[in-house]
C-alpha positions in Angstrom: -13.1 5.2 -4.0 -9.4 5.7 -4.4 -7.0 4.7 -1.7 -3.5 6.2 -1.5 -0.7 4.7 0.6 2.0 7.0 1.8 4.5 6.1 4.5 8.0 6.1 5.8 11.1 4.8 4.0 12.3 2.9 7.1 10.0 0.8 9.3 11.1 -1.3 12.2 7.7 -2.9 13.1 7.0 -4.5 9.8 5.1 -7.5 11.2 2.6 -5.3 13.1 2.0 -2.9 10.2 1.6 -5.8 7.7 -1.0 -7.4 10.0 -2.8 -4.0 10.3 -2.9 -3.6 6.5 -4.3 -7.2 6.1 -7.1 -6.2 8.6 -7.9 -2.8 7.1 -7.8 -3.6 3.4 -10.9 -5.9 3.3 -12.9 -3.2 5.0 -11.8 -0.6 2.5 -12.7 -3.0 -0.4 -16.1 -3.7 1.1 -16.6 0.0 1.4 -16.0 0.6 -2.3 -12.3 1.0 -2.7 -11.6 0.3 -6.4 -8.2 1.9 -7.1 -5.1 1.8 -5.0 -2.2 4.2 -5.5 1.1 2.7 -4.2 4.5 4.4 -3.8 7.6 3.0 -5.2 10.1 3.8 -2.5 10.7 2.6 1.0 9.6 0.0 3.5 6.0 1.1 3.9 5.4 1.3 0.2 6.6 -2.3 -0.2 4.4 -3.5 2.7 1.3 -1.7 1.3 1.9 -3.1 -2.2 2.4 -6.7 -0.9 -0.8 -6.4 1.2 -2.8 -5.2 -1.8 -1.5 -8.1 -3.9 -2.5 -10.5 -1.1 -6.0 -9.3 -1.4 -6.1 -10.3 -5.0 -6.6 -6.8 -6.4 -6.2 -6.9 -10.2 -3.1 -5.1 -11.6 -5.3 -2.6 -13.5 -6.6 -1.4 -10.1 -3.1 -1.0 -8.7 -1.3 2.2 -9.8 2.3 2.7 -8.9 3.3 6.3 -8.4 6.8 7.6 -9.2 9.0 7.9 -6.1 10.3 11.3 -5.2 13.9 12.1 -5.7 16.3 11.1 -2.9 17.0 13.8 -0.4 20.5 14.3 1.0 
């Protein structure tokens, strides 16, 4: 199973979202998640990447996607 994280560039409740990611990720892994696509721009992308690293997911299973161009 492939998991893709996509979220907002600005987040103001980082603690709550980080806790939620730490709760949901073990369930996804137990359910067969083997590859994680992570964005490279913004607060949510950083939180998701940190949560995946905390779970000990090997680097080869973590794919970083290219961020979209900045919008004006």
